[in-house]
Every structure is written in C-alpha cells, then in structure tokens.
PALO-142739 format. One record per atom (N, C-alpha, C): x, y, z; atom name. Coordinates in steps of 0.001 Angstrom, whole numbers, plus 524288, in hexadecimal, padded with zeros to 5 digits. Example, Ala and Ser with C-alpha at 12.3 -4.5 7.8 and 13.67 -1.06 7.14 Angstrom:
// residues 2
83386  7E9C6  81E78  N
8300C  7EE6C  81E78  CA
83390  7F31C  81E78  C
83232  7F736  81BA8  N
83566  7FBDC  81BE4  CA
83264  8001E  81EBE  C
END
This chain:
// residues 283
76B2D  82CFD  82276  N
76D0A  82B39  81D5D  CA
76C1E  82553  81CD2  C
769CD  823CE  8184D  N
7690A  81E4A  81725  CA
76DC9  81C39  8142E  C
76E57  81706  81440  N
772F4  814B1  811D3  CA
77309  81587  80BEE  C
76E52  815EC  80993  N
76E22  816C2  803E6  CA
76F37  81C6E  8025D  C
76FF3  81FE0  80636  N
77127  8255D  80525  CA
77705  8267E  80568  C
77A20  82276  8068B  N
77FCB  8232C  806F8  CA
7821D  823FD  80184  C
784E3  82860  800D1  N
78715  829B3  7FBB0  CA
78D09  82995  7FBA1  C
78F82  82A05  80016  N
79531  82A29  8004D  CA
7970D  827EC  80586  C
79C3D  827C2  80643  N
79E78  82579  80B00  CA
79CF9  8288F  80FE5  C
79C86  82DB5  80F55  N
79B03  830EC  813D0  CA
79582  82F9A  815A3  C
791FB  82EC6  811DD  N
78CA7  82D43  81337  CA
78C92  82802  81601  C
78FDD  82469  81425  N
79019  81F3E  8169A  CA
791E5  81FB0  81C49  C
795E8  822EB  81D36  N
797C5  823AD  8228C  CA
7939D  82612  8260C  C
790BF  829F6  823FC  N
78C9E  82C70  82713  CA
78837  82893  8284F  C
78702  82542  82490  N
782E9  82153  8256A  CA
78473  81DA0  829DC  C
78958  81BBE  829C6  N
78B32  8183D  82DDA  CA
78B01  81AED  8333A  C
78CBF  81FC9  83363  N
78CD3  822AB  83854  CA
78751  82370  83A7C  C
7839B  824D0  83703  N
77E38  825A9  838BC  CA
77BD3  820A4  83AE0  C
77CC3  81C3F  8383D  N
77A9E  81749  83A15  CA
77CFA  815C1  83F52  C
78208  816DB  84002  N
7848F  81599  844FD  CA
7824A  818E7  84969  C
781C2  81DF5  84868  N
77FD1  82173  84C7C  CA
77A17  82056  84DD5  C
776FA  81E80  849FE  N
7718C  81D22  84B19  CA
7712F  818CB  84F29  C
774E4  81539  84EF5  N
774D1  810BB  85280  CA
777F3  811C4  8577B  C
77A34  8167B  857FE  N
77D09  817E8  85CBA  CA
7821C  814ED  85D78  C
78491  8136A  85932  N
7897B  81076  85967  CA
78E0A  8143E  858C2  C
7920D  813A6  85BF7  N
796A1  81718  85BAE  CA
79AFD  8148E  85882  C
79E9A  817D9  856A1  N
7A314  815D8  853B8  CA
7A6A0  812A5  8574F  C
7A6D1  81423  85C4C  N
7AA01  81129  85FFF  CA
7A7FD  80B97  86087  C
7A2E2  80B00  8607F  N
7A099  805C5  860F6  CA
7A1D4  8027F  85C1E  C
7A15B  804F0  8577A  N
7A28C  80214  8529F  CA
7A843  8008E  85278  C
7ABA7  80418  85433  N
7B13F  802E8  85450  CA
7B251  7FE3C  857DF  C
7AFB4  7FE11  85C54  N
7B085  7F9CC  86008  CA
7AE90  7F49F  85DD4  C
7AA25  7F4A6  85B28  N
7A7CE  7EFD2  85938  CA
7AA61  7EDCF  8543B  C
7AC21  7F154  850DC  N
7AE43  7EFB2  84BC8  CA
7B42D  7EFE2  84B7B  C
7B6B3  7F261  84F61  N
7BC5C  7F321  84F55  CA
7BE33  7F6C3  84AF3  C
7BA92  7F9BF  848C4  N
7BBF5  7FDA5  844C4  CA
7BD22  802C9  8478C  C
7C18D  8051B  8465E  N
7C318  809E3  8490A  CA
7BF2C  80E4A  84808  C
7BE6E  81173  84C0D  N
7BA7F  8158B  84BE1  CA
7BB76  81975  8477E  C
7C075  81A80  84652  N
7C19C  81E62  84239  CA
7BFD5  81C7A  83CDA  C
7BFEB  81740  83BF9  N
7BE0D  81526  836FD  CA
7B814  8154E  836C2  C
7B590  81467  83B3C  N
7AFDE  814D4  83B69  CA
7AE29  81A6F  83A3F  C
7B0F5  81E3D  83C6B  N
7AFC0  823C1  83B60  CA
7B0A9  82512  8359E  C
7B4D2  822D7  83350  N
7B5ED  823CF  82DC3  CA
7B173  821E8  82A5B  C
7AF34  81D5B  82BB4  N
7AAC4  81B5C  828AC  CA
7A615  81F00  82920  C
7A4EF  820D2  82DE4  N
7A067  8243F  82E93  CA
7A13B  82991  82BFF  C
7A619  82B19  82B1C  N
7A73B  83002  8285F  CA
7A787  82F3F  82277  C
7A708  82A5A  820AF  N
7A742  82940  81B15  CA
7ACC0  828BA  818F9  C
7B0B6  828AD  81C80  N
7B634  8284B  81AD7  CA
7B7F7  82292  81AE6  C
7B5A4  81F61  8178E  N
7B6E5  819D2  8176E  CA
7BC6E  818DB  8156B  C
7BEA2  81CAC  8129E  N
7C3ED  81BFB  8108A  CA
7C811  81C2D  814D1  C
7C69C  81DF2  81988  N
7CA62  81E2D  81DD4  CA
7CAF4  818F7  820AD  C
7C7AF  81530  81F5A  N
7C7E9  81013  821E4  CA
7CC12  80CC6  81F35  C
7CFE6  80AC7  8221E  N
7D41F  807B2  81FAC  CA
7D227  80269  81DCB  C
7D4B2  80060  819B7  N
7D356  7FB29  817D8  CA
7CFCD  7FB1A  8131F  C
7CDCB  7FFAB  81162  N
7CAA7  7FFD0  80CA6  CA
7C50A  7FDFC  80D74  C
7C26E  7FCA2  80914  N
7BCDE  7FB42  80917  CA
7BBAC  7F686  80C83  C
7BF57  7F2D5  80CBD  N
7BE5C  7EE0F  80FC7  CA
7BD36  7EF6D  81575  C
7C067  7F2E8  817B2  N
7BFC0  7F449  81D2B  CA
7BB47  7F818  81DF9  C
7BA5D  7FB74  81A39  N
7B5E3  7FEF6  81A96  CA
7B0D4  7FBD1  81AD9  C
7B05D  7F7D9  81774  N
7ABA7  7F49A  8176D  CA
7AB17  7F19D  81C94  C
7AF84  7EFB9  81E9F  N
7AF49  7ECFE  823A6  CA
7AD91  7F097  8280A  C
7AF98  7F566  8280C  N
7AE18  7F935  82C0E  CA
7A84B  7FA99  82B95  C
7A682  7FB5C  826C0  N
7A0FA  7FCAC  825E6  CA
79D67  7F847  827D1  C
79EF7  7F370  826CF  N
79BC8  7EEFB  8287B  CA
79B65  7EEC1  82E68  C
79FE0  7EF26  83117  N
79FDC  7EEEA  836CE  CA
79CE2  7F388  83932  C
79DC0  7F827  83706  N
79B04  7FCDC  838E0  CA
7951C  7FC28  83851  C
79366  7FA56  833B2  N
78DCF  7F9C2  832A4  CA
78B4F  7F5B2  83633  C
78E0A  7F165  83729  N
78BDC  7ED53  83A83  CA
78B22  7EF3D  84019  C
78EEA  7F256  8420D  N
78E6C  7F46C  84758  CA
789D2  7F83D  847BD  C
7890A  7FB59  84391  N
784F6  7FF5D  843A7  CA
77FB6  7FD61  841A8  C
77F60  7F864  84026  N
77A76  7F631  83E4C  CA
778E5  7F81A  838F0  C
77CC7  7F934  8359C  N
77BCE  7FAFC  83046  CA
77C96  7F668  82C84  C
77977  7F65E  82850  N
77A0F  7F243  82456  CA
77F50  7F306  82199  C
7833A  7EFDE  8231E  N
78882  7F0B8  8210A  CA
788EB  7EF70  81B40  C
78593  7EBEF  81945  N
785BE  7EAA3  813A7  CA
78456  7EF6B  8105C  C
7804C  7F242  8120F  N
77EC2  7F705  80F38  CA
7830D  7FB25  80F92  C
78586  7FB98  8142D  N
789BD  7FF6C  814D6  CA
78E51  7FE20  81149  C
78FB7  7F91F  810FF  N
79419  7F78A  80D9E  CA
792DA  7F892  807E8  C
78DFE  7F7AE  80644  N
78C7A  7F8B2  800D2  CA
78CDB  7FE84  7FF92  C
78B37  801D4  8034B  N
78B9A  8077C  8027D  CA
79154  80913  801F6  C
794A8  806F1  80558  N
79A36  80846  80522  CA
79CA5  8068D  7FFEF  C
79B5C  801CC  7FE27  N
79D78  7FFE3  7F929  CA
79BDD  8036D  7F4AA  C
796E1  80512  7F4A4  N
79504  8087F  7F06C  CA
797DB  80DC0  7F07A  C
798CD  80FE7  7F525  N
79B9C  814DD  7F586  CA
7A131  81450  7F382  C
7A3C1  80FE9  7F4DB  N
7A91A  80EFF  7F301  CA
7A936  80E93  7ED17  C
7A57F  80B90  7EAD4  N
7A552  80AE5  7E525  CA
7A451  81011  7E261  C
7A0B2  8133F  7E478  N
79F85  8184D  7E20D  CA
7A434  81BF4  7E248  C
7A72B  81BB9  7E698  N
7ABDA  81F0C  7E724  CA
7B004  81D75  7E331  C
7B0C7  81851  7E267  N
7B4AE  81674  7DEA6  CA
7B33A  81808  7D918  C
7AE30  8179A  7D7C5  N
7AC7A  81919  7D27C  CA
7AD56  81EF7  7D1A6  C
7AC1B  82227  7D59A  N
7ACCB  827D5  7D528  CA
7B286  82936  7D471  C
7B5EE  8269D  7D76B  N
7BB8B  827AB  7D6FD  CA
7BDA2  8264A  7D19D  C
7BBC6  821E3  7CF66  N
7BD83  8205D  7CA27  CA
7BBD2  82457  7C615  C
7B6FF  82644  7C68E  N
7B512  82A2C  7C2CB  CA
7B841  82F33  7C329  C
7B97B  830E7  7C7F9  N
7BC94  835AF  7C8AC  CA
7C20D  83509  7C672  C
7C44F  83055  7C712  N
7C987  82F5B  7C500  CA
7C986  82F82  7BF0C  C
7C54B  82D60  7BCA6  N
7C4F2  82D6C  7B6F2  CA
7C47C  832FF  7B4E2  C
7C162  83632  7B797  N
7C0C1  83BA7  7B5F2  CA
7C5E0  83E91  7B67B  C
7C89E  83DA2  7BADA  N
7CD9A  84053  7BBC7  CA
7D19E  83ED0  7B7AB  C
7D1F6  839B3  7B688  N
7D5C0  837E6  7B29E  CA
7D47E  83A15  7AD3A  C
7CF52  83A86  7ABF6  N
7CDD9  83CA4  7A6E0  CA
7CF69  84252  7A64B  C
7CE7E  84571  7AA6B  N
7CFF6  84AFC  7AA46  CA
7D5DA  84B9F  7AA01  C
7D8B3  84848  7ACCF  N
7DE6C  84898  7ACC6  CA
7E093  84756  7A760  C
7DE4B  84364  7A4DA  N
7E030  841DE  79FA9  CA
7DF60  84644  79BBF  C
7DACC  848E7  79C0F  N
7D9CF  84D41  79872  CA
7DDBB  851A5  7994A  C
7DEE8  852B1  79E3B  N
7E298  856E4  79F71  CA
7E804  8559A  79D71  C
7E98B  850A1  79E1B  N
7EEB9  84F09  79C41  CA
7EF19  84F6A  79653  C
7EAD5  84DED  793A0  N
7EADD  84E2E  78DE5  CA
7EB76  853D0  78C12  C
7E8C7  85779  78EDA  N
7E91E  85CF8  78D58  CA
7EE86  85F35  78E54  C
7F125  85D4D  79280  N
7F633  85F7E  793F2  CA
7FAA9  85D4D  790B6  C
7F9F4  8589A  78E76  N
7FE2D  85628  78B80  CA
7FE18  85845  785EC  C
80097  85C92  7850E  N
8011D  85EF9  77FF0  CA
806D4  8600B  77EE4  C
808B1  85EC6  77A50  N
80E3F  85F92  77924  CA
80FB1  86552  77909  C
813F4  8669F  77B8E  N
81603  86BF1  77B8C  CA
81A26  86C48  77745  C
818C8  86EAB  772F8  N
81C42  86EDA  76E6B  CA
82140  871E3  76F9B  C
820DA  87609  772AB  N
8257F  87921  773DB  CA
82977  875F5  776F9  C
827A0  872F2  77ACC  N
82B28  86FBF  77DEC  CA
82DC9  86B90  77A9C  C
82ACF  86927  77716  N
82D04  86514  773AD  CA
83133  86761  77020  C
8302B  86C08  76DFD  N
833E8  86E81  76A81  CA
838FF  86FC7  76D62  C
8388F  871E2  77242  N
83D36  87325  77550  CA
8404D  86E40  776A4  C
83D89  86A0B  777CC  N
84033  86518  77915  CA
8434D  8631B  77465  C
84114  86385  76FA9  N
843C6  861BE  76AEF  CA
848BE  864EE  76A0D  C
84871  86A1F  76ADB  N
84CFD  86D83  76A08  CA
8515A  86C1F  76DD2  C
85011  86B6B  772BA  N
85406  86A12  776A0  CA
85680  864C5  7757A  C
85371  86116  773DE  N
8558B  85BEB  77294  CA
8595C  85C33  76E0C  C
857E2  85F1B  769FD  N
85B47  85FA2  76566  CA
86063  86250  766E7  C
86012  86661  76A5A  N
864CB  86923  76C13  CA
86875  86583  76F0D  C
86663  86250  7727D  N
86994  85EA9  77575  CA
86C42  85AB0  771EB  C
86986  858F1  76DE0  N
86BDF  85536  76A27  CA
87095  857A7  76764  C
87010  85CAF  765DF  N
87461  85F59  7632C  CA
87915  85FDF  766D5  C
8781D  8616D  76BC0  N
87C72  861FB  76F7D  CA
87F26  85CCC  77065  C
87C33  8589A  770DE  N
87E7F  85371  771AD  CA
881D8  851D1  76D06  C
88015  85333  76847  N
88324  851E6  7639C  CA
8884D  854C6  76379  C
88853  859CB  76505  N
88D30  85CDE  76508  CA
89114  85A8B  768ED  C
88F39  85922  76D95  N
892B0  856CE  7718D  CA
89504  851BD  76F99  C
891EE  84EAB  76CF1  N
893D0  849A6  76AE6  CA
8981B  84A7C  766D2  C
89774  84E68  76360  N
89B5F  84F73  75F4B  CA
8A078  85154  761B8  C
8A02A  854AD  765C3  N
8A4E1  8569B  76854  CA
8A7E0  8522C  76AEE  C
8A542  84E4E  76CEE  N
8A7DF  849DE  76F6E  CA
8AABC  84666  76B8E  C
8A972  846FD  76690  N
8AC1E  843E8  7628F  CA
8B0F6  8469C  76063  C
8B2DD  84AE8  762B3  N
8B788  84DC2  760F1  CA
8BC37  84A0D  760D5  C
8BEF1  84985  75C55  N
8C34C  845CF  75BDC  CA
8C7A3  846F0  75FB9  C
8C903  84BF9  76094  N
8CD4C  84D39  76422  CA
8CC06  84B6E  769AA  C
8C724  84C5F  76B35  N
8C589  84AD0  7706E  CA
8C5BB  844EA  7710D  C
8C43E  84212  76CF0  N
8C43E  83C58  76D0C  CA
8C9C9  83A4E  76D77  C
8CD82  83CBF  76A80  N
8D2F4  83B02  76A8F  CA
8D55B  83BC9  76FE5  C
8D43A  84020  7724D  N
8D661  8414C  7776C  CA
8D46D  83D59  77B79  C
8CF7E  83C31  77B4F  N
8CD4B  8386E  77EF2  CA
8CF98  8330F  77E27  C
8D068  83183  7793A  N
8D284  82C52  77820  CA
8D7FA  82BD9  77A39  C
8DB66  82FEF  7797C  N
8E0CD  82FCC  77B64  CA
8E0F4  82F39  78143  C
8DD8D  83219  783F2  N
8DD60  831B2  78998  CA
8DBEB  82C41  78B54  C
8D863  829E1  7887B  N
8D6B6  824A4  789F2  CA
8DB11  820B7  7894D  C
8DE68  8213F  784F3  N
8E2C0  81DA2  78408  CA
8E6CA  81E37  7884C  C
8E818  8232B  789C5  N
8EBF1  82413  78DDC  CA
8EA23  821D0  79304  C
8E544  82264  79407  N
8E343  82044  798ED  CA
8E3CB  81A64  79916  C
8E2F3  817C8  7948E  N
8E369  81216  79464  CA
8E911  81067  794FF  C
8ECD2  81347  79298  N
8F254  811D8  792E7  CA
8F483  812A2  7985A  C
8F283  816AE  79B29  N
8F49B  817E9  7A049  CA
8F22D  814AD  7A4A1  C
8EE47  811B8  7A358  N
8EBC5  80E9D  7A76A  CA
8EF4F  80A32  7A907  C
8EFE7  8095D  7AE25  N
8F370  8056A  7B022  CA
8F0AC  80059  7B15F  C
8EB96  8007F  7B214  N
8E8C5  7FBB9  7B368  CA
8E38E  7FB90  7B0A5  C
8E1DB  7F6EA  7AFB0  N
8DCD3  7F61D  7AD25  CA
8D951  7F326  7B0F3  C
8D4B4  7F53A  7B204  N
8D107  7F2B6  7B58A  CA
8CDAD  7EEF8  7B268  C
8CE26  7EA13  7B398  N
8CB23  7E622  7B0C7  CA
8C670  7E475  7B40D  C
8C25A  7E303  7B144  N
8BDB4  7E116  7B3F9  CA
8BEDC  7DBB7  7B620  C
8BD4B  7DAA1  7BAC7  N
8BE41  7D57F  7BD07  CA
8BB93  7D138  7B9F4  C
8BE5F  7CCE3  7B94B  N
8BC36  7C86D  7B679  CA
8B94C  7C4F2  7BA4B  C
8B488  7C3A9  7B91D  N
8B18D  7C06E  7BCC4  CA
8B3E0  7BB09  7BD40  C
8B3F2  7B8F3  7C1F3  N
8B5E5  7B3B7  7C302  CA
8B160  7AFE1  7C2A8  C
8B193  7AC49  7BED2  N
8AD28  7A8A2  7BE2B  CA
8AC9B  7A4FB  7C2BD  C
8B0F6  7A434  7C5DA  N
8B0AF  7A08D  7CA42  CA
8AE54  7A308  7CF17  C
8ADA8  7A834  7CF1B  N
8ABBA  7AAF9  7D3AC  CA
8A5C8  7AAEC  7D3BB  C
8A382  7A99C  7D83D  N
89DD6  7A95F  7D8CD  CA
89BC2  7AEBB  7DA65  C
8991B  7B14F  7D6AF  N
89711  7B68F  7D7B1  CA
89142  7B679  7D900  C
88F2C  7B1EC  7DA11  N
88991  7B191  7DAFC  CA
887E4  7B4A5  7DFC5  C
88B70  7B502  7E3AC  N
88A0D  7B7D7  7E86A  CA
8896A  7BDA6  7E76D  C
88C61  7BFB8  7E394  N
88C06  7C54E  7E26D  CA
886F4  7C6AF  7DFAD  C
88493  7C2C7  7DD1A  N
87FEF  7C3C3  7D9FE  CA
87AF5  7C29B  7DCFF  C
87B6D  7C0DE  7E1C2  N
876D2  7BF82  7E4BA  CA
8764C  7C323  7E964  C
8717D  7C4E4  7EA3F  N
87053  7C82F  7EEBC  CA
86E0A  7C4CB  7F303  C
86FAB  7C5A6  7F7C4  N
86D8C  7C270  7FBFE  CA
867AE  7C346  7FC8F  C
864C0  7BF22  7FD1F  N
85F1F  7BF58  7FDA5  CA
85DAC  7BEFE  8035E  C
85AE8  7C2DD  8052E  N
85959  7C301  80AA3  CA
85403  7C06A  80B3D  C
853EF  7BC43  80E1E  N
84F25  7B970  80EE4  CA
84BD0  7BC24  81314  C
846D7  7BCB4  811DA  N
84349  7BF23  8159E  CA
83F6E  7BB09  8178A  C
83F06  7BA85  81CAC  N
83B80  7B6C9  81F07  CA
8377E  7B9BC  8224E  C
83296  7B8A2  82140  N
82E5E  7BB0A  82431  CA
82C81  7B72D  82857  C
82CE7  7B8C2  82D2D  N
82B6D  7B560  8317B  CA
82794  7B827  8350F  C
82409  7B511  83758  N
82033  7B71A  83B09  CA
820B9  7B402  84017  C
82143  7B6CD  84475  N
821FE  7B444  84981  CA
81E63  7B6C6  84D82  C
81B1B  7B387  85011  N
817A2  7B565  85432  CA
81AAD  7B54A  85954  C
81B7C  7B9E3  85BB0  N
81E9E  7BA3F  8607A  CA
81B34  7BAB1  8655E  C
81637  7BBF3  864B7  N
812B0  7BC5F  86931  CA
80D25  7BB56  86765  C
80A2E  7B85D  86A66  N
804D5  7B71C  868E9  CA
80184  7B655  86DCA  C
7FD81  7B991  86E5A  N
7F9AB  7B90C  87289  CA
7F43C  7B949  87019  C
7F03B  7B921  8735B  N
7EAE0  7B93A  87160  CA
7E988  7BE76  86EEA  C
7EC28  7C2AD  87097  N
7EAD6  7C7DD  86EA8  CA
7EF38  7CA6D  86B81  C
7F3CB  7C7F2  86B54  N
7F837  7CA7B  868C8  CA
7FBC4  7C669  8663A  C
7FD83  7C797  86176  N
80149  7C455  85EA8  CA
80580  7C7EE  85C84  C
80A6E  7C692  85D8A  N
80ED2  7C9A0  85B7D  CA
8120C  7C62C  857E4  C
812CA  7C7FD  85307  N
815CC  7C508  84F2B  CA
81A3C  7C866  84D1C  C
81E9E  7C5F0  84BDA  N
82315  7C88F  84984  CA
8241F  7C62C  8442B  C
8256D  7C98A  84062  N
82656  7C7BB  83B10  CA
82BC2  7C96B  83943  C
82E17  7C61E  83618  N
83315  7C768  833AF  CA
83218  7C875  82DE9  C
8311D  7CD61  82CA3  N
82FB6  7CEE2  82750  CA
83049  7D4C4  826C4  C
83129  7D693  821E4  N
83194  7DC31  820FC  CA
82C5E  7DEE9  821FA  C
82809  7DC32  820D8  N
822E5  7DE78  821AE  CA
81F79  7DA9F  824B2  C
81C12  7DCC6  827EF  N
8183E  7D9AA  82ABD  CA
81341  7D97D  8277D  C
81155  7D4BF  82696  N
80C8F  7D421  82381  CA
808A4  7D0E6  826A4  C
803F9  7D300  8273C  N
7FFD0  7D04E  82A17  CA
7FB00  7D002  826A4  C
7F862  7CB80  826CD  N
7F3DC  7CA9F  82375  CA
7EF72  7C860  826CB  C
7EAB8  7CA94  82650  N
7E637  7C8D9  82961  CA
7E1DF  7C72F  825AD  C
7E005  7C265  82651  N
7DBBD  7C055  8232E  CA
7D72D  7BEFE  826D5  C
7D286  7C110  825A7  N
7CDE8  7BFEC  828C9  CA
7CB55  7BB02  826A2  C
7CAD2  7B704  829F5  N
7C88B  7B20A  82843  CA
7C29A  7B235  8288B  C
7C07E  7B42A  82CC3  N
7BAD9  7B458  82D7C  CA
7B985  7B8DA  83124  C
7B455  7B9D9  8319D  N
7B294  7BE07  83516  CA
7B516  7C332  8337A  C
7B708  7C651  83724  N
7B9D6  7CB24  83613  CA
7BDA4  7CC2A  83A88  C
7C162  7CF91  83989  N
7C57D  7D074  83D72  CA
7C73E  7D626  83D41  C
7C74F  7D89C  841D0  N
7C941  7DDFB  84248  CA
7CF1A  7DDCE  8435B  C
7D231  7E115  8408F  N
7D7D7  7E143  8415E  CA
7D9B1  7E6EC  841A1  C
7DE07  7E7AE  8445F  N
7E0A2  7ECC2  844A1  CA
7E66F  7EBD6  843B3  C
7E8CA  7EEF6  84033  N
7EE49  7EE3D  83ECD  CA
7F137  7F354  83FD4  C
7F596  7F2EE  842BE  N
7F8D4  7F77B  843EA  CA
7FE5D  7F6A1  841EE  C
800D2  7FAE9  8403A  N
80650  7FAE0  83EAF  CA
808F0  7FF77  84164  C
80CD4  7FE4E  844A1  N
80F86  8024F  847BC  CA
80BA7  80552  84B28  C
807C0  80288  84D57  N
803EC  804EC  850C9  CA
7FF95  807E0  84E0C  C
7FFB2  80823  848D7  N
7FBC6  80B06  845DB  CA
7F820  8073A  8431B  C
7F2F5  80821  8439C  N
7EF1E  804AE  8412A  CA
7EF40  8056B  83B3D  C
7F027  80113  8386C  N
7F01B  80144  832B0  CA
7EB3D  7FEB0  83069  C
7E870  7FBAB  833AF  N
7E37A  7F96A  831F7  CA
7E050  7F7EB  836C2  C
7DB29  7F8A1  8365F  N
7D7A3  7F6EE  83A82  CA
7D246  7F627  8381B  C
7D017  7F190  838C7  N
7CAFE  7F090  83682  CA
7C971  7EAE2  8371B  C
7C4DB  7E998  834FE  N
7C2B8  7E450  8354E  CA
7C334  7E19D  8300D  C
7C5C7  7DD18  82FED  N
7C642  7D9F2  82B35  CA
7C1BA  7D616  82B02  C
7BF50  7D5B7  8266F  N
7BAE7  7D233  825CC  CA
7BCB9  7CCC1  8243A  C
7B90E  7C915  82427  N
7BA46  7C3A6  822BA  CA
7BCB3  7C359  81D4A  C
7C0D4  7C033  81CBE  N
7C3AE  7BF51  817D2  CA
7C702  7C403  8162F  C
7C758  7C7F2  81986  N
7CA71  7CC99  8183F  CA
7D023  7CBBF  819F2  C
7D3BD  7CE3B  81724  N
7D94E  7CD81  81839  CA
7DBFC  7D2CF  81864  C
7DFB3  7D370  81BF8  N
7E289  7D85A  81C8D  CA
7E85A  7D73B  81D1D  C
7EB9A  7DAAA  81AB2  N
7F141  7D9E9  81AA3  CA
7F3E7  7DED0  81CBD  C
7F7E6  7DE19  82019  N
7FAB3  7E277  82262  CA
80097  7E192  821F3  C
80392  7E5DC  82164  N
80940  7E579  820C4  CA
80BE3  7E9F2  823AB  C
81078  7E8D9  825FC  N
81350  7ECD7  828F0  CA
81919  7EB8A  828F6  C
81C4C  7EF96  8296B  N
821FB  7EED0  829D1  CA
823D4  7EF55  82F78  C
8203C  7F09D  8330C  N
821C4  7F154  8388A  CA
81F1E  7ED57  83C10  C
81A01  7ED5F  83C50  N
81732  7E9C8  83FAE  CA
8115B  7EACB  83F69  C
80E35  7E6D2  840E6  N
8088C  7E740  840BC  CA
8063F  7E587  845FC  C
801F6  7E818  84763  N
7FEDE  7E68C  84BED  CA
7F947  7E5C9  84A12  C
7F762  7E0DF  84A1C  N
7F24F  7DF90  847DB  CA
7EECA  7DD58  84C24  C
7EA59  7DFDA  84CFD  N
7E690  7DDF3  850D4  CA
7E202  7DB72  84DF2  C
7E0D5  7D69B  84F50  N
7DCC8  7D387  84CB2  CA
7D84B  7D2B0  85083  C
7D37C  7D424  84EF1  N
7CF09  7D3B0  85268  CA
7CCB1  7CE44  852B9  C
7CD10  7CB44  84E79  N
7CAB1  7C610  84E4A  CA
7CE85  7C237  84BDD  C
7D26C  7C06D  84EBF  N
7D6A8  7BD3C  84C7D  CA
7D4D4  7B839  849D8  C
7D0C5  7B5BF  84BF2  N
7CF14  7B0BC  849CC  CA
7CCB2  7B13D  84456  C
7CB74  7B60A  842AC  N
7C8EF  7B6CE  83D96  CA
7CCD2  7B7C7  83932  C
7D1F3  7B7EC  83A6F  N
7D5C2  7B96B  8366F  CA
7DA42  7B58C  8361B  C
7DD3E  7B607  831DC  N
7E259  7B39F  8314F  CA
7E65A  7B807  83124  C
7EA99  7B785  8341A  N
7EE7E  7BBB3  8349B  CA
7F3BE  7B9A9  832A2  C
7F62D  7BC9E  82F0C  N
7FB1C  7BB02  82CC2  CA
7FF3F  7BF3E  82D90  C
80403  7BD95  82ED6  N
8088C  7C111  82F0F  CA
80C96  7BEE8  82B46  C
80E19  7C1FE  82742  N
811B5  7C038  82329  CA
80FC3  7BB27  820C2  C
80A8C  7BADA  81FBB  N
80812  7B642  81D5E  CA
80852  7B164  820DA  C
80996  7B218  825E5  N
809A7  7ADBD  82997  CA
80524  7AE7F  82D78  C
801F0  7AA6D  82DE2  N
7FD2C  7AADD  830FA  CA
7FE6C  7AB0F  836C5  C
7FBE1  7AECA  8397D  N
7FC5E  7AF49  83F21  CA
7F748  7AD48  8418C  C
7F760  7A8DB  84446  N
7F28E  7A69F  84676  CA
7F00C  7AA47  84A6B  C
7EAEF  7AB34  849D2  N
7E7ED  7AE54  84D81  CA
7E31B  7AB48  84F23  C
7E16A  7AC0A  853E2  N
7DCC5  7A95D  855CD  CA
7DA14  7ACCC  859D0  C
7D557  7AB4A  85B2B  N
7D26B  7AE37  85F0F  CA
7CF4E  7B2A5  85CA9  C
7CBB4  7B4B4  85FBB  N
7C858  7B8F4  85DE4  CA
7C9A2  7BE27  8607B  C
7CD67  7BE29  86420  N
7CEE9  7C305  866B7  CA
7D2D4  7C600  86368  C
7D2AB  7CB31  86384  N
7D661  7CE58  86075  CA
7DC0B  7CD20  861F0  C
7DF78  7CD48  85E02  N
7E508  7CC49  85EE1  CA
7E831  7D05D  85BDE  C
7EC88  7D20C  85E31  N
7F002  7D5D2  85BA4  CA
7F506  7D316  859F2  C
7F67A  7D3D5  854FE  N
7FB09  7D147  852B0  CA
7FF20  7D571  85184  C
803B7  7D4E8  853E8  N
80813  7D870  852F4  CA
80BFF  7D5B4  84F5F  C
80D4A  7D837  84AFB  N
8110D  7D5FD  84751  CA
815AC  7D9B6  846E9  C
81A4A  7D7E1  84885  N
81EFC  7DB17  8488D  CA
82338  7D89E  8451B  C
826E6  7DBE7  84357  N
82B4E  7DA03  8404D  CA
82FBE  7D888  843FB  C
83289  7D444  842A4  N
836F6  7D2AF  845B9  CA
83B85  7D66A  844AD  C
END
C-alpha cells in the first residue's frame, strides 16, 4: 500500500505496520526508544487512534516519534492524519444535519391538536369551578358565621395572658448574630524530601494542582493517581499540561531541565537531565 492510497484510519494503521515490519523493527524497540507504551503503538497500527489519551496533540506526537524511528516521512503521515480527521468531522456534521431534519419533520407530524382531549379538559374545568362556587356560598352561611364569632369572643375573654412580641433594644449590638464566621483557607507547599531522583512535597489544600510547562526540546512524563496511570506521553516544546487530584499525585519526569514545574501555582525548581519522580501528598 502506498501513502496516497490511504482512505481511512485503518489504512493508515496498516501502512505504518507494513513499513515497520519491512525494516524489521519491533514494537518493543519503539517503546524503549520513544517511551510510548506498547498498547498505544498497537492501537495506532490497528487504526484505533481514538484510544490514545490526550487527543490529537498526543496522537500527532506519537505519529512523529513512530515515523522517525521507522524512517518514514512524518510530515506526510501527519498530513494524511489531519485530512482523515477533517473528513470525519465533515461527515459527522452532515449526518447530524440529516438526523435533525428527519426528527423535526416527525415532530411536526406528531404535533396535532386532539380535539376530544381539549373538550374533556374544558368540561372538567367548568365542573370544578361550579363546585368551588358552591363551597364558597356555603361558607358564607350567617348562622355559621355568628357561631364562629361568639366562640372567638369567648376565647378572647377567657384568655389570662397575652404574648407580646419582644421589643428590640436599640442599645444591644446584634452585629454578631448577622455575621457568619469566615474560614480562611491557606494553600501551602512544603518540600519534605529531595534527592537527585526523588522529590516529596506536601500541600495544605483541598485539591492538589500540578502544572507542567515545556520550555524547549521535549519531555516524557508519566502521571499516577492512587497507583493508577492517568497520563503517559511525550510533551513537545511550548506544550503545557495540567493535573488535579483530591488524594495525591506521582509524576515522573524524563527530562527535568526542559520544563517548569508548578504545585498550587508555586514553582518547584528542577535541574539535571536524569529522570526524577515527584510525589505530591496532602497534609
């Protein structure tokens, strides 16, 4: 298959796989060289690009690294991928327009007044009005009114005490009753351990927030929450990634000197070119 014969994502995956196998390159080797997990490489070769986390940005990065390892023109591969994405979006929009048009026609056909239901509703409403009028007239019976009034007078005469509403004291300061105590929240970051390969930080905050900005070159990172990987991939130059957790984060950085690392918007100094693992825990 030639690159100009690619018609869909499946064709693109097959093309990549064929070029890799021609050169005798294994997925294990690509995983080792690019730090891209083998399952994502397999997803690309199967045409399942939607299974790669991070969206188009990471798909393009994976395609570039994959192509460079296999000696494929990555610019042509990226152009093919962009065209497939654009064609898919246009097709989806057309299908949505057709679906909405058919739905609107169906709704117009179904919205027809039911004369029998309207007539029954009018009869019931009129009947309820008549019943309400009869009840109102019976409540105006003079004898019933006189009896109620006499009872009310006797009740007032027999009452021994009158409950009065308290009079507000103008000298009393009620400002404390009208104010709710305000709880001040302070976000603090404290580094409790720091070595060449490991940094442990503790934060005083309801949520842990970490921000990674790539200054130059590129940087591979892996992010775990409660031992489960929530992101893994290569960030390109000028790319930025944000992570948040209510429990804790474990972030492994492959190229510390290429990034700026922030915890709760406070910069954590990093240096060196060796990988470092950053543990962020709540106090």
